[in-house]
C-alpha positions in Angstrom: 33.2 -14.0 -39.6 34.8 -11.4 -37.4 32.2 -8.8 -38.3 29.4 -11.2 -37.5 30.9 -12.2 -34.2 31.3 -8.5 -33.3 27.7 -7.8 -34.2 26.5 -10.8 -32.2 28.6 -9.6 -29.2 27.0 -6.1 -29.4 23.5 -7.6 -29.7 24.2 -9.8 -26.6 25.5 -6.8 -24.7 22.5 -4.8 -25.6 20.1 -7.6 -24.6 21.9 -7.9 -21.3 21.4 -4.2 -20.6 17.8 -4.4 -21.5 17.4 -7.4 -19.2 19.0 -5.5 -16.4 16.7 -2.5 -17.0 13.7 -4.8 -17.0 14.9 -6.4 -13.7 15.4 -3.0 -12.1 11.9 -1.9 -13.2 10.4 -5.1 -11.8 12.1 -4.5 -8.5 10.7 -0.9 -8.5 7.2 -2.1 -9.2 7.4 -4.7 -6.5 8.5 -2.1 -4.0 5.7 0.3 -5.1 3.2 -2.5 -4.8 4.3 -3.3 -1.2 4.1 0.4 -0.4 0.7 0.6 -1.8 -0.4 -2.4 0.1 1.0 -0.9 3.3 -0.9 2.4 2.5 -4.1 0.4 2.0 -3.6 -1.4 5.3 -3.0 1.8 7.1 -6.1 3.4 5.6 -8.2 0.4 6.6 -6.8 0.6 10.2 -7.7 4.3 10.4 -11.2 3.5 9.2 -11.6 0.8 11.8 -10.3 3.2 14.5 -12.8 5.9 13.3 -15.7 3.3 13.5 -14.6 2.3 17.0 -14.5 6.0 18.0 -18.0 6.6 16.7 -19.2 3.5 18.5 -17.8 4.8 21.8 -19.4 8.2 21.2 -22.8 6.6 20.6 -22.3 4.5 23.8 -21.5 7.7 25.7 -24.4 9.6 24.3 -26.8 6.7 25.3 -25.4 6.7 28.8 -25.7 10.4 29.1 -29.3 10.3 28.0 -30.1 7.5 30.5 -28.4 9.5 33.3 -30.2 12.7 32.3 -33.6 10.9 32.6 -32.7 9.5 36.0 -31.8 12.9 37.4 -34.9 14.5 36.0 -37.3 12.1 37.8 
């Protein structure tokens, strides 16, 4: 029975190490997922800022064109 108990102990220890490794990998994946989510949010913010900038440029171009016509008359 001593051999079986020793074998069971070794198996339990190995399973605990595997469980710890899986837990560490899960934490790493959660961290990476959060970082990826943050990166997506930042990219979306830059897209919105770029769209806003383009809207302002179009507004300024329209104003310049209106002002140019007024001066030409």
